[in-house]
mmCIF entry with sequence, helices, sheets and N, C-alpha, C, O atoms, coordinates in Angstrom:
data_MODEL
# 
_entry.id   MODEL 
# 
_entity.id                         1 
_entity.type                       polymer 
_entity.pdbx_number_of_molecules   1 
# 
_entity_poly.entity_id                      1 
_entity_poly.type                           'polypeptide(L)' 
_entity_poly.nstd_linkage                   no 
_entity_poly.nstd_monomer                   no 
_entity_poly.pdbx_seq_one_letter_code       MNKYLEIIIYFTALIGYLLTEYTKIIKNEKLRKKLSFIFYIITLLILLYEFVLKKFI 
_entity_poly.pdbx_seq_one_letter_code_can   MNKYLEIIIYFTALIGYLLTEYTKIIKNEKLRKKLSFIFYIITLLILLYEFVLKKFI 
_entity_poly.pdbx_strand_id                 A 
# 
loop_
_entity_poly_seq.entity_id 
_entity_poly_seq.num 
_entity_poly_seq.mon_id 
_entity_poly_seq.hetero 
1 1  MET n 
1 2  ASN n 
1 3  LYS n 
1 4  TYR n 
1 5  LEU n 
1 6  GLU n 
1 7  ILE n 
1 8  ILE n 
1 9  ILE n 
1 10 TYR n 
1 11 PHE n 
1 12 THR n 
1 13 ALA n 
1 14 LEU n 
1 15 ILE n 
1 16 GLY n 
1 17 TYR n 
1 18 LEU n 
1 19 LEU n 
1 20 THR n 
1 21 GLU n 
1 22 TYR n 
1 23 THR n 
1 24 LYS n 
1 25 ILE n 
1 26 ILE n 
1 27 LYS n 
1 28 ASN n 
1 29 GLU n 
1 30 LYS n 
1 31 LEU n 
1 32 ARG n 
1 33 LYS n 
1 34 LYS n 
1 35 LEU n 
1 36 SER n 
1 37 PHE n 
1 38 ILE n 
1 39 PHE n 
1 40 TYR n 
1 41 ILE n 
1 42 ILE n 
1 43 THR n 
1 44 LEU n 
1 45 LEU n 
1 46 ILE n 
1 47 LEU n 
1 48 LEU n 
1 49 TYR n 
1 50 GLU n 
1 51 PHE n 
1 52 VAL n 
1 53 LEU n 
1 54 LYS n 
1 55 LYS n 
1 56 PHE n 
1 57 ILE n 
# 
_struct_asym.id          A 
_struct_asym.entity_id   1 
# 
loop_
_struct_conf.conf_type_id 
_struct_conf.id 
_struct_conf.pdbx_PDB_helix_id 
_struct_conf.beg_label_comp_id 
_struct_conf.beg_label_asym_id 
_struct_conf.beg_label_seq_id 
_struct_conf.pdbx_beg_PDB_ins_code 
_struct_conf.end_label_comp_id 
_struct_conf.end_label_asym_id 
_struct_conf.end_label_seq_id 
_struct_conf.pdbx_end_PDB_ins_code 
_struct_conf.beg_auth_comp_id 
_struct_conf.beg_auth_asym_id 
_struct_conf.beg_auth_seq_id 
_struct_conf.end_auth_comp_id 
_struct_conf.end_auth_asym_id 
_struct_conf.end_auth_seq_id 
_struct_conf.pdbx_PDB_helix_class 
_struct_conf.details 
_struct_conf.pdbx_PDB_helix_length 
HELX_P HELX_P1 AA1 ASN A 2  ? TYR A 17 ? ASN A 2  TYR A 17 1 ? 16 
HELX_P HELX_P2 AA2 LEU A 18 ? TYR A 22 ? LEU A 18 TYR A 22 3 ? 5  
HELX_P HELX_P3 AA3 GLU A 29 ? LEU A 48 ? GLU A 29 LEU A 48 1 ? 20 
HELX_P HELX_P4 AA4 TYR A 49 ? LEU A 53 ? TYR A 49 LEU A 53 3 ? 5  
HELX_P HELX_P5 AA5 LYS A 54 ? PHE A 56 ? LYS A 54 PHE A 56 1 ? 3  
# 
_struct_conf_type.id          HELX_P 
_struct_conf_type.criteria    ? 
_struct_conf_type.reference   ? 
# 
loop_
_atom_site.group_PDB 
_atom_site.id 
_atom_site.type_symbol 
_atom_site.label_atom_id 
_atom_site.label_alt_id 
_atom_site.label_comp_id 
_atom_site.label_asym_id 
_atom_site.label_entity_id 
_atom_site.label_seq_id 
_atom_site.pdbx_PDB_ins_code 
_atom_site.Cartn_x 
_atom_site.Cartn_y 
_atom_site.Cartn_z 
_atom_site.occupancy 
_atom_site.B_iso_or_equiv 
_atom_site.pdbx_formal_charge 
_atom_site.auth_seq_id 
_atom_site.auth_comp_id 
_atom_site.auth_asym_id 
_atom_site.auth_atom_id 
_atom_site.pdbx_PDB_model_num 
ATOM 1   N N  . MET A 1 1  ? 69.604 13.048 75.483 1.00 0.00 ? 1  MET A N  1 
ATOM 2   C CA . MET A 1 1  ? 68.803 13.777 74.517 1.00 0.00 ? 1  MET A CA 1 
ATOM 3   C C  . MET A 1 1  ? 69.482 13.799 73.153 1.00 0.00 ? 1  MET A C  1 
ATOM 4   O O  . MET A 1 1  ? 68.808 13.785 72.123 1.00 0.00 ? 1  MET A O  1 
ATOM 5   N N  . ASN A 1 2  ? 70.800 13.833 73.141 1.00 0.00 ? 2  ASN A N  1 
ATOM 6   C CA . ASN A 1 2  ? 71.533 13.906 71.889 1.00 0.00 ? 2  ASN A CA 1 
ATOM 7   C C  . ASN A 1 2  ? 71.352 12.631 71.052 1.00 0.00 ? 2  ASN A C  1 
ATOM 8   O O  . ASN A 1 2  ? 71.242 12.707 69.828 1.00 0.00 ? 2  ASN A O  1 
ATOM 9   N N  . LYS A 1 3  ? 71.321 11.474 71.699 1.00 0.00 ? 3  LYS A N  1 
ATOM 10  C CA . LYS A 1 3  ? 71.128 10.225 70.962 1.00 0.00 ? 3  LYS A CA 1 
ATOM 11  C C  . LYS A 1 3  ? 69.747 10.162 70.336 1.00 0.00 ? 3  LYS A C  1 
ATOM 12  O O  . LYS A 1 3  ? 69.588 9.683  69.213 1.00 0.00 ? 3  LYS A O  1 
ATOM 13  N N  . TYR A 1 4  ? 68.747 10.648 71.063 1.00 0.00 ? 4  TYR A N  1 
ATOM 14  C CA . TYR A 1 4  ? 67.399 10.640 70.524 1.00 0.00 ? 4  TYR A CA 1 
ATOM 15  C C  . TYR A 1 4  ? 67.276 11.569 69.322 1.00 0.00 ? 4  TYR A C  1 
ATOM 16  O O  . TYR A 1 4  ? 66.570 11.260 68.362 1.00 0.00 ? 4  TYR A O  1 
ATOM 17  N N  . LEU A 1 5  ? 67.959 12.696 69.375 1.00 0.00 ? 5  LEU A N  1 
ATOM 18  C CA . LEU A 1 5  ? 67.931 13.632 68.258 1.00 0.00 ? 5  LEU A CA 1 
ATOM 19  C C  . LEU A 1 5  ? 68.619 13.030 67.039 1.00 0.00 ? 5  LEU A C  1 
ATOM 20  O O  . LEU A 1 5  ? 68.150 13.204 65.914 1.00 0.00 ? 5  LEU A O  1 
ATOM 21  N N  . GLU A 1 6  ? 69.711 12.335 67.249 1.00 0.00 ? 6  GLU A N  1 
ATOM 22  C CA . GLU A 1 6  ? 70.389 11.675 66.135 1.00 0.00 ? 6  GLU A CA 1 
ATOM 23  C C  . GLU A 1 6  ? 69.501 10.611 65.500 1.00 0.00 ? 6  GLU A C  1 
ATOM 24  O O  . GLU A 1 6  ? 69.470 10.475 64.277 1.00 0.00 ? 6  GLU A O  1 
ATOM 25  N N  . ILE A 1 7  ? 68.787 9.864  66.318 1.00 0.00 ? 7  ILE A N  1 
ATOM 26  C CA . ILE A 1 7  ? 67.880 8.843  65.793 1.00 0.00 ? 7  ILE A CA 1 
ATOM 27  C C  . ILE A 1 7  ? 66.773 9.496  64.979 1.00 0.00 ? 7  ILE A C  1 
ATOM 28  O O  . ILE A 1 7  ? 66.415 8.989  63.916 1.00 0.00 ? 7  ILE A O  1 
ATOM 29  N N  . ILE A 1 8  ? 66.230 10.597 65.448 1.00 0.00 ? 8  ILE A N  1 
ATOM 30  C CA . ILE A 1 8  ? 65.184 11.314 64.713 1.00 0.00 ? 8  ILE A CA 1 
ATOM 31  C C  . ILE A 1 8  ? 65.722 11.823 63.388 1.00 0.00 ? 8  ILE A C  1 
ATOM 32  O O  . ILE A 1 8  ? 65.041 11.728 62.367 1.00 0.00 ? 8  ILE A O  1 
ATOM 33  N N  . ILE A 1 9  ? 66.937 12.364 63.390 1.00 0.00 ? 9  ILE A N  1 
ATOM 34  C CA . ILE A 1 9  ? 67.536 12.864 62.145 1.00 0.00 ? 9  ILE A CA 1 
ATOM 35  C C  . ILE A 1 9  ? 67.737 11.732 61.151 1.00 0.00 ? 9  ILE A C  1 
ATOM 36  O O  . ILE A 1 9  ? 67.402 11.871 59.975 1.00 0.00 ? 9  ILE A O  1 
ATOM 37  N N  . TYR A 1 10 ? 68.277 10.622 61.609 1.00 0.00 ? 10 TYR A N  1 
ATOM 38  C CA . TYR A 1 10 ? 68.528 9.509  60.701 1.00 0.00 ? 10 TYR A CA 1 
ATOM 39  C C  . TYR A 1 10 ? 67.230 8.953  60.121 1.00 0.00 ? 10 TYR A C  1 
ATOM 40  O O  . TYR A 1 10 ? 67.153 8.667  58.926 1.00 0.00 ? 10 TYR A O  1 
ATOM 41  N N  . PHE A 1 11 ? 66.206 8.800  60.971 1.00 0.00 ? 11 PHE A N  1 
ATOM 42  C CA . PHE A 1 11 ? 64.944 8.273  60.476 1.00 0.00 ? 11 PHE A CA 1 
ATOM 43  C C  . PHE A 1 11 ? 64.242 9.252  59.540 1.00 0.00 ? 11 PHE A C  1 
ATOM 44  O O  . PHE A 1 11 ? 63.609 8.832  58.571 1.00 0.00 ? 11 PHE A O  1 
ATOM 45  N N  . THR A 1 12 ? 64.346 10.546 59.816 1.00 0.00 ? 12 THR A N  1 
ATOM 46  C CA . THR A 1 12 ? 63.753 11.534 58.912 1.00 0.00 ? 12 THR A CA 1 
ATOM 47  C C  . THR A 1 12 ? 64.419 11.480 57.548 1.00 0.00 ? 12 THR A C  1 
ATOM 48  O O  . THR A 1 12 ? 63.744 11.487 56.518 1.00 0.00 ? 12 THR A O  1 
ATOM 49  N N  . ALA A 1 13 ? 65.736 11.425 57.545 1.00 0.00 ? 13 ALA A N  1 
ATOM 50  C CA . ALA A 1 13 ? 66.455 11.347 56.271 1.00 0.00 ? 13 ALA A CA 1 
ATOM 51  C C  . ALA A 1 13 ? 66.171 10.029 55.556 1.00 0.00 ? 13 ALA A C  1 
ATOM 52  O O  . ALA A 1 13 ? 65.995 10.010 54.338 1.00 0.00 ? 13 ALA A O  1 
ATOM 53  N N  . LEU A 1 14 ? 66.128 8.941  56.296 1.00 0.00 ? 14 LEU A N  1 
ATOM 54  C CA . LEU A 1 14 ? 65.878 7.635  55.700 1.00 0.00 ? 14 LEU A CA 1 
ATOM 55  C C  . LEU A 1 14 ? 64.474 7.530  55.123 1.00 0.00 ? 14 LEU A C  1 
ATOM 56  O O  . LEU A 1 14 ? 64.296 7.035  54.011 1.00 0.00 ? 14 LEU A O  1 
ATOM 57  N N  . ILE A 1 15 ? 63.486 7.987  55.862 1.00 0.00 ? 15 ILE A N  1 
ATOM 58  C CA . ILE A 1 15 ? 62.106 7.942  55.378 1.00 0.00 ? 15 ILE A CA 1 
ATOM 59  C C  . ILE A 1 15 ? 61.955 8.822  54.148 1.00 0.00 ? 15 ILE A C  1 
ATOM 60  O O  . ILE A 1 15 ? 61.319 8.425  53.171 1.00 0.00 ? 15 ILE A O  1 
ATOM 61  N N  . GLY A 1 16 ? 62.527 9.993  54.192 1.00 0.00 ? 16 GLY A N  1 
ATOM 62  C CA . GLY A 1 16 ? 62.451 10.883 53.037 1.00 0.00 ? 16 GLY A CA 1 
ATOM 63  C C  . GLY A 1 16 ? 63.121 10.289 51.825 1.00 0.00 ? 16 GLY A C  1 
ATOM 64  O O  . GLY A 1 16 ? 62.600 10.391 50.714 1.00 0.00 ? 16 GLY A O  1 
ATOM 65  N N  . TYR A 1 17 ? 64.260 9.672  52.016 1.00 0.00 ? 17 TYR A N  1 
ATOM 66  C CA . TYR A 1 17 ? 64.978 9.079  50.888 1.00 0.00 ? 17 TYR A CA 1 
ATOM 67  C C  . TYR A 1 17 ? 64.235 7.874  50.327 1.00 0.00 ? 17 TYR A C  1 
ATOM 68  O O  . TYR A 1 17 ? 64.059 7.761  49.114 1.00 0.00 ? 17 TYR A O  1 
ATOM 69  N N  . LEU A 1 18 ? 63.803 6.987  51.193 1.00 0.00 ? 18 LEU A N  1 
ATOM 70  C CA . LEU A 1 18 ? 63.107 5.794  50.724 1.00 0.00 ? 18 LEU A CA 1 
ATOM 71  C C  . LEU A 1 18 ? 61.764 6.131  50.091 1.00 0.00 ? 18 LEU A C  1 
ATOM 72  O O  . LEU A 1 18 ? 61.373 5.530  49.091 1.00 0.00 ? 18 LEU A O  1 
ATOM 73  N N  . LEU A 1 19 ? 61.065 7.091  50.675 1.00 0.00 ? 19 LEU A N  1 
ATOM 74  C CA . LEU A 1 19 ? 59.758 7.463  50.154 1.00 0.00 ? 19 LEU A CA 1 
ATOM 75  C C  . LEU A 1 19 ? 59.853 8.074  48.771 1.00 0.00 ? 19 LEU A C  1 
ATOM 76  O O  . LEU A 1 19 ? 58.959 7.897  47.944 1.00 0.00 ? 19 LEU A O  1 
ATOM 77  N N  . THR A 1 20 ? 60.927 8.785  48.522 1.00 0.00 ? 20 THR A N  1 
ATOM 78  C CA . THR A 1 20 ? 61.013 9.522  47.268 1.00 0.00 ? 20 THR A CA 1 
ATOM 79  C C  . THR A 1 20 ? 61.860 8.840  46.207 1.00 0.00 ? 20 THR A C  1 
ATOM 80  O O  . THR A 1 20 ? 61.626 9.052  45.017 1.00 0.00 ? 20 THR A O  1 
ATOM 81  N N  . GLU A 1 21 ? 62.825 8.038  46.593 1.00 0.00 ? 21 GLU A N  1 
ATOM 82  C CA . GLU A 1 21 ? 63.733 7.466  45.604 1.00 0.00 ? 21 GLU A CA 1 
ATOM 83  C C  . GLU A 1 21 ? 63.380 6.027  45.227 1.00 0.00 ? 21 GLU A C  1 
ATOM 84  O O  . GLU A 1 21 ? 63.348 5.694  44.042 1.00 0.00 ? 21 GLU A O  1 
ATOM 85  N N  . TYR A 1 22 ? 63.118 5.183  46.200 1.00 0.00 ? 22 TYR A N  1 
ATOM 86  C CA . TYR A 1 22 ? 62.999 3.766  45.914 1.00 0.00 ? 22 TYR A CA 1 
ATOM 87  C C  . TYR A 1 22 ? 61.573 3.260  45.771 1.00 0.00 ? 22 TYR A C  1 
ATOM 88  O O  . TYR A 1 22 ? 61.345 2.252  45.104 1.00 0.00 ? 22 TYR A O  1 
ATOM 89  N N  . THR A 1 23 ? 60.625 3.925  46.371 1.00 0.00 ? 23 THR A N  1 
ATOM 90  C CA . THR A 1 23 ? 59.258 3.430  46.285 1.00 0.00 ? 23 THR A CA 1 
ATOM 91  C C  . THR A 1 23 ? 58.476 4.236  45.275 1.00 0.00 ? 23 THR A C  1 
ATOM 92  O O  . THR A 1 23 ? 58.791 5.393  44.995 1.00 0.00 ? 23 THR A O  1 
ATOM 93  N N  . LYS A 1 24 ? 57.483 3.623  44.749 1.00 0.00 ? 24 LYS A N  1 
ATOM 94  C CA . LYS A 1 24 ? 56.594 4.297  43.800 1.00 0.00 ? 24 LYS A CA 1 
ATOM 95  C C  . LYS A 1 24 ? 55.227 4.535  44.453 1.00 0.00 ? 24 LYS A C  1 
ATOM 96  O O  . LYS A 1 24 ? 54.196 4.512  43.781 1.00 0.00 ? 24 LYS A O  1 
ATOM 97  N N  . ILE A 1 25 ? 55.236 4.763  45.768 1.00 0.00 ? 25 ILE A N  1 
ATOM 98  C CA . ILE A 1 25 ? 53.993 5.052  46.478 1.00 0.00 ? 25 ILE A CA 1 
ATOM 99  C C  . ILE A 1 25 ? 53.394 6.339  45.944 1.00 0.00 ? 25 ILE A C  1 
ATOM 100 O O  . ILE A 1 25 ? 52.186 6.445  45.731 1.00 0.00 ? 25 ILE A O  1 
ATOM 101 N N  . ILE A 1 26 ? 54.258 7.307  45.734 1.00 0.00 ? 26 ILE A N  1 
ATOM 102 C CA . ILE A 1 26 ? 53.814 8.591  45.199 1.00 0.00 ? 26 ILE A CA 1 
ATOM 103 C C  . ILE A 1 26 ? 54.002 8.534  43.687 1.00 0.00 ? 26 ILE A C  1 
ATOM 104 O O  . ILE A 1 26 ? 55.129 8.480  43.197 1.00 0.00 ? 26 ILE A O  1 
ATOM 105 N N  . LYS A 1 27 ? 52.917 8.547  42.969 1.00 0.00 ? 27 LYS A N  1 
ATOM 106 C CA . LYS A 1 27 ? 52.977 8.391  41.516 1.00 0.00 ? 27 LYS A CA 1 
ATOM 107 C C  . LYS A 1 27 ? 53.429 9.660  40.800 1.00 0.00 ? 27 LYS A C  1 
ATOM 108 O O  . LYS A 1 27 ? 54.096 9.594  39.768 1.00 0.00 ? 27 LYS A O  1 
ATOM 109 N N  . ASN A 1 28 ? 53.064 10.808 41.351 1.00 0.00 ? 28 ASN A N  1 
ATOM 110 C CA . ASN A 1 28 ? 53.377 12.083 40.711 1.00 0.00 ? 28 ASN A CA 1 
ATOM 111 C C  . ASN A 1 28 ? 54.860 12.422 40.917 1.00 0.00 ? 28 ASN A C  1 
ATOM 112 O O  . ASN A 1 28 ? 55.322 12.529 42.053 1.00 0.00 ? 28 ASN A O  1 
ATOM 113 N N  . GLU A 1 29 ? 55.590 12.588 39.836 1.00 0.00 ? 29 GLU A N  1 
ATOM 114 C CA . GLU A 1 29 ? 57.041 12.841 39.907 1.00 0.00 ? 29 GLU A CA 1 
ATOM 115 C C  . GLU A 1 29 ? 57.348 14.188 40.555 1.00 0.00 ? 29 GLU A C  1 
ATOM 116 O O  . GLU A 1 29 ? 58.285 14.296 41.346 1.00 0.00 ? 29 GLU A O  1 
ATOM 117 N N  . LYS A 1 30 ? 56.569 15.210 40.226 1.00 0.00 ? 30 LYS A N  1 
ATOM 118 C CA . LYS A 1 30 ? 56.812 16.538 40.806 1.00 0.00 ? 30 LYS A CA 1 
ATOM 119 C C  . LYS A 1 30 ? 56.576 16.526 42.316 1.00 0.00 ? 30 LYS A C  1 
ATOM 120 O O  . LYS A 1 30 ? 57.351 17.114 43.070 1.00 0.00 ? 30 LYS A O  1 
ATOM 121 N N  . LEU A 1 31 ? 55.518 15.865 42.753 1.00 0.00 ? 31 LEU A N  1 
ATOM 122 C CA . LEU A 1 31 ? 55.233 15.777 44.180 1.00 0.00 ? 31 LEU A CA 1 
ATOM 123 C C  . LEU A 1 31 ? 56.316 14.985 44.893 1.00 0.00 ? 31 LEU A C  1 
ATOM 124 O O  . LEU A 1 31 ? 56.699 15.324 46.012 1.00 0.00 ? 31 LEU A O  1 
ATOM 125 N N  . ARG A 1 32 ? 56.807 13.940 44.258 1.00 0.00 ? 32 ARG A N  1 
ATOM 126 C CA . ARG A 1 32 ? 57.880 13.132 44.848 1.00 0.00 ? 32 ARG A CA 1 
ATOM 127 C C  . ARG A 1 32 ? 59.145 13.965 45.043 1.00 0.00 ? 32 ARG A C  1 
ATOM 128 O O  . ARG A 1 32 ? 59.806 13.861 46.076 1.00 0.00 ? 32 ARG A O  1 
ATOM 129 N N  . LYS A 1 33 ? 59.480 14.787 44.058 1.00 0.00 ? 33 LYS A N  1 
ATOM 130 C CA . LYS A 1 33 ? 60.662 15.652 44.180 1.00 0.00 ? 33 LYS A CA 1 
ATOM 131 C C  . LYS A 1 33 ? 60.478 16.697 45.264 1.00 0.00 ? 33 LYS A C  1 
ATOM 132 O O  . LYS A 1 33 ? 61.419 17.008 45.995 1.00 0.00 ? 33 LYS A O  1 
ATOM 133 N N  . LYS A 1 34 ? 59.267 17.247 45.376 1.00 0.00 ? 34 LYS A N  1 
ATOM 134 C CA . LYS A 1 34 ? 59.001 18.236 46.422 1.00 0.00 ? 34 LYS A CA 1 
ATOM 135 C C  . LYS A 1 34 ? 59.115 17.621 47.804 1.00 0.00 ? 34 LYS A C  1 
ATOM 136 O O  . LYS A 1 34 ? 59.686 18.229 48.708 1.00 0.00 ? 34 LYS A O  1 
ATOM 137 N N  . LEU A 1 35 ? 58.576 16.418 47.978 1.00 0.00 ? 35 LEU A N  1 
ATOM 138 C CA . LEU A 1 35 ? 58.681 15.746 49.268 1.00 0.00 ? 35 LEU A CA 1 
ATOM 139 C C  . LEU A 1 35 ? 60.124 15.415 49.609 1.00 0.00 ? 35 LEU A C  1 
ATOM 140 O O  . LEU A 1 35 ? 60.539 15.548 50.760 1.00 0.00 ? 35 LEU A O  1 
ATOM 141 N N  . SER A 1 36 ? 60.879 14.991 48.627 1.00 0.00 ? 36 SER A N  1 
ATOM 142 C CA . SER A 1 36 ? 62.288 14.713 48.847 1.00 0.00 ? 36 SER A CA 1 
ATOM 143 C C  . SER A 1 36 ? 63.010 15.970 49.319 1.00 0.00 ? 36 SER A C  1 
ATOM 144 O O  . SER A 1 36 ? 63.793 15.925 50.269 1.00 0.00 ? 36 SER A O  1 
ATOM 145 N N  . PHE A 1 37 ? 62.747 17.076 48.660 1.00 0.00 ? 37 PHE A N  1 
ATOM 146 C CA . PHE A 1 37 ? 63.362 18.342 49.030 1.00 0.00 ? 37 PHE A CA 1 
ATOM 147 C C  . PHE A 1 37 ? 62.953 18.760 50.440 1.00 0.00 ? 37 PHE A C  1 
ATOM 148 O O  . PHE A 1 37 ? 63.790 19.236 51.207 1.00 0.00 ? 37 PHE A O  1 
ATOM 149 N N  . ILE A 1 38 ? 61.690 18.591 50.788 1.00 0.00 ? 38 ILE A N  1 
ATOM 150 C CA . ILE A 1 38 ? 61.197 18.969 52.120 1.00 0.00 ? 38 ILE A CA 1 
ATOM 151 C C  . ILE A 1 38 ? 61.865 18.125 53.197 1.00 0.00 ? 38 ILE A C  1 
ATOM 152 O O  . ILE A 1 38 ? 62.277 18.660 54.226 1.00 0.00 ? 38 ILE A O  1 
ATOM 153 N N  . PHE A 1 39 ? 61.982 16.809 52.983 1.00 0.00 ? 39 PHE A N  1 
ATOM 154 C CA . PHE A 1 39 ? 62.631 15.956 53.974 1.00 0.00 ? 39 PHE A CA 1 
ATOM 155 C C  . PHE A 1 39 ? 64.111 16.308 54.138 1.00 0.00 ? 39 PHE A C  1 
ATOM 156 O O  . PHE A 1 39 ? 64.628 16.301 55.254 1.00 0.00 ? 39 PHE A O  1 
ATOM 157 N N  . TYR A 1 40 ? 64.783 16.612 53.049 1.00 0.00 ? 40 TYR A N  1 
ATOM 158 C CA . TYR A 1 40 ? 66.190 17.004 53.146 1.00 0.00 ? 40 TYR A CA 1 
ATOM 159 C C  . TYR A 1 40 ? 66.344 18.337 53.875 1.00 0.00 ? 40 TYR A C  1 
ATOM 160 O O  . TYR A 1 40 ? 67.272 18.503 54.666 1.00 0.00 ? 40 TYR A O  1 
ATOM 161 N N  . ILE A 1 41 ? 65.453 19.277 53.620 1.00 0.00 ? 41 ILE A N  1 
ATOM 162 C CA . ILE A 1 41 ? 65.507 20.571 54.318 1.00 0.00 ? 41 ILE A CA 1 
ATOM 163 C C  . ILE A 1 41 ? 65.258 20.394 55.808 1.00 0.00 ? 41 ILE A C  1 
ATOM 164 O O  . ILE A 1 41 ? 65.949 21.000 56.626 1.00 0.00 ? 41 ILE A O  1 
ATOM 165 N N  . ILE A 1 42 ? 64.282 19.573 56.170 1.00 0.00 ? 42 ILE A N  1 
ATOM 166 C CA . ILE A 1 42 ? 64.010 19.314 57.588 1.00 0.00 ? 42 ILE A CA 1 
ATOM 167 C C  . ILE A 1 42 ? 65.232 18.714 58.263 1.00 0.00 ? 42 ILE A C  1 
ATOM 168 O O  . ILE A 1 42 ? 65.603 19.127 59.362 1.00 0.00 ? 42 ILE A O  1 
ATOM 169 N N  . THR A 1 43 ? 65.854 17.748 57.616 1.00 0.00 ? 43 THR A N  1 
ATOM 170 C CA . THR A 1 43 ? 67.042 17.123 58.187 1.00 0.00 ? 43 THR A CA 1 
ATOM 171 C C  . THR A 1 43 ? 68.184 18.123 58.332 1.00 0.00 ? 43 THR A C  1 
ATOM 172 O O  . THR A 1 43 ? 68.864 18.144 59.358 1.00 0.00 ? 43 THR A O  1 
ATOM 173 N N  . LEU A 1 44 ? 68.394 18.940 57.326 1.00 0.00 ? 44 LEU A N  1 
ATOM 174 C CA . LEU A 1 44 ? 69.463 19.936 57.396 1.00 0.00 ? 44 LEU A CA 1 
ATOM 175 C C  . LEU A 1 44 ? 69.193 20.985 58.464 1.00 0.00 ? 44 LEU A C  1 
ATOM 176 O O  . LEU A 1 44 ? 70.123 21.427 59.139 1.00 0.00 ? 44 LEU A O  1 
ATOM 177 N N  . LEU A 1 45 ? 67.948 21.390 58.630 1.00 0.00 ? 45 LEU A N  1 
ATOM 178 C CA . LEU A 1 45 ? 67.622 22.372 59.670 1.00 0.00 ? 45 LEU A CA 1 
ATOM 179 C C  . LEU A 1 45 ? 67.841 21.797 61.064 1.00 0.00 ? 45 LEU A C  1 
ATOM 180 O O  . LEU A 1 45 ? 68.319 22.499 61.955 1.00 0.00 ? 45 LEU A O  1 
ATOM 181 N N  . ILE A 1 46 ? 67.500 20.532 61.260 1.00 0.00 ? 46 ILE A N  1 
ATOM 182 C CA . ILE A 1 46 ? 67.745 19.899 62.560 1.00 0.00 ? 46 ILE A CA 1 
ATOM 183 C C  . ILE A 1 46 ? 69.242 19.820 62.832 1.00 0.00 ? 46 ILE A C  1 
ATOM 184 O O  . ILE A 1 46 ? 69.685 20.090 63.949 1.00 0.00 ? 46 ILE A O  1 
ATOM 185 N N  . LEU A 1 47 ? 70.027 19.449 61.815 1.00 0.00 ? 47 LEU A N  1 
ATOM 186 C CA . LEU A 1 47 ? 71.478 19.395 61.989 1.00 0.00 ? 47 LEU A CA 1 
ATOM 187 C C  . LEU A 1 47 ? 72.067 20.774 62.233 1.00 0.00 ? 47 LEU A C  1 
ATOM 188 O O  . LEU A 1 47 ? 72.966 20.928 63.060 1.00 0.00 ? 47 LEU A O  1 
ATOM 189 N N  . LEU A 1 48 ? 71.573 21.768 61.528 1.00 0.00 ? 48 LEU A N  1 
ATOM 190 C CA . LEU A 1 48 ? 72.041 23.141 61.737 1.00 0.00 ? 48 LEU A CA 1 
ATOM 191 C C  . LEU A 1 48 ? 71.761 23.593 63.154 1.00 0.00 ? 48 LEU A C  1 
ATOM 192 O O  . LEU A 1 48 ? 72.615 24.207 63.794 1.00 0.00 ? 48 LEU A O  1 
ATOM 193 N N  . TYR A 1 49 ? 70.582 23.298 63.646 1.00 0.00 ? 49 TYR A N  1 
ATOM 194 C CA . TYR A 1 49 ? 70.248 23.673 65.014 1.00 0.00 ? 49 TYR A CA 1 
ATOM 195 C C  . TYR A 1 49 ? 71.149 22.951 66.006 1.00 0.00 ? 49 TYR A C  1 
ATOM 196 O O  . TYR A 1 49 ? 71.650 23.555 66.954 1.00 0.00 ? 49 TYR A O  1 
ATOM 197 N N  . GLU A 1 50 ? 71.351 21.666 65.786 1.00 0.00 ? 50 GLU A N  1 
ATOM 198 C CA . GLU A 1 50 ? 72.115 20.862 66.745 1.00 0.00 ? 50 GLU A CA 1 
ATOM 199 C C  . GLU A 1 50 ? 73.575 21.298 66.816 1.00 0.00 ? 50 GLU A C  1 
ATOM 200 O O  . GLU A 1 50 ? 74.130 21.406 67.909 1.00 0.00 ? 50 GLU A O  1 
ATOM 201 N N  . PHE A 1 51 ? 74.200 21.547 65.684 1.00 0.00 ? 51 PHE A N  1 
ATOM 202 C CA . PHE A 1 51 ? 75.636 21.778 65.684 1.00 0.00 ? 51 PHE A CA 1 
ATOM 203 C C  . PHE A 1 51 ? 76.040 23.248 65.691 1.00 0.00 ? 51 PHE A C  1 
ATOM 204 O O  . PHE A 1 51 ? 77.157 23.565 66.101 1.00 0.00 ? 51 PHE A O  1 
ATOM 205 N N  . VAL A 1 52 ? 75.180 24.148 65.255 1.00 0.00 ? 52 VAL A N  1 
ATOM 206 C CA . VAL A 1 52 ? 75.575 25.552 65.166 1.00 0.00 ? 52 VAL A CA 1 
ATOM 207 C C  . VAL A 1 52 ? 74.790 26.419 66.142 1.00 0.00 ? 52 VAL A C  1 
ATOM 208 O O  . VAL A 1 52 ? 75.376 27.069 67.007 1.00 0.00 ? 52 VAL A O  1 
ATOM 209 N N  . LEU A 1 53 ? 73.493 26.430 66.009 1.00 0.00 ? 53 LEU A N  1 
ATOM 210 C CA . LEU A 1 53 ? 72.686 27.359 66.795 1.00 0.00 ? 53 LEU A CA 1 
ATOM 211 C C  . LEU A 1 53 ? 72.638 27.006 68.273 1.00 0.00 ? 53 LEU A C  1 
ATOM 212 O O  . LEU A 1 53 ? 72.511 27.892 69.119 1.00 0.00 ? 53 LEU A O  1 
ATOM 213 N N  . LYS A 1 54 ? 72.738 25.735 68.589 1.00 0.00 ? 54 LYS A N  1 
ATOM 214 C CA . LYS A 1 54 ? 72.674 25.313 69.987 1.00 0.00 ? 54 LYS A CA 1 
ATOM 215 C C  . LYS A 1 54 ? 73.857 25.867 70.800 1.00 0.00 ? 54 LYS A C  1 
ATOM 216 O O  . LYS A 1 54 ? 73.732 26.102 72.002 1.00 0.00 ? 54 LYS A O  1 
ATOM 217 N N  . LYS A 1 55 ? 74.991 26.072 70.145 1.00 0.00 ? 55 LYS A N  1 
ATOM 218 C CA . LYS A 1 55 ? 76.165 26.598 70.849 1.00 0.00 ? 55 LYS A CA 1 
ATOM 219 C C  . LYS A 1 55 ? 75.997 28.078 71.190 1.00 0.00 ? 55 LYS A C  1 
ATOM 220 O O  . LYS A 1 55 ? 76.560 28.557 72.175 1.00 0.00 ? 55 LYS A O  1 
ATOM 221 N N  . PHE A 1 56 ? 75.232 28.795 70.386 1.00 0.00 ? 56 PHE A N  1 
ATOM 222 C CA . PHE A 1 56 ? 75.063 30.232 70.604 1.00 0.00 ? 56 PHE A CA 1 
ATOM 223 C C  . PHE A 1 56 ? 73.866 30.570 71.483 1.00 0.00 ? 56 PHE A C  1 
ATOM 224 O O  . PHE A 1 56 ? 73.777 31.679 72.011 1.00 0.00 ? 56 PHE A O  1 
ATOM 225 N N  . ILE A 1 57 ? 72.950 29.628 71.642 1.00 0.00 ? 57 ILE A N  1 
ATOM 226 C CA . ILE A 1 57 ? 71.750 29.899 72.449 1.00 0.00 ? 57 ILE A CA 1 
ATOM 227 C C  . ILE A 1 57 ? 71.984 29.486 73.880 1.00 0.00 ? 57 ILE A C  1 
ATOM 228 O O  . ILE A 1 57 ? 71.095 29.632 74.718 1.00 0.00 ? 57 ILE A O  1 
# 
């Protein structure tokens, strides 16, 4: 299960980064920044759960 979670984290971060930084699929700059922020928050929350909260639950 841990390997699958790592793959999900990496792909979430990669998709968020590529979607917002390198591609011009999203034309609106403000929307692109918001999506970038959302993908980074999702990735950080998954990492927080995996490494911190999972030990206490």
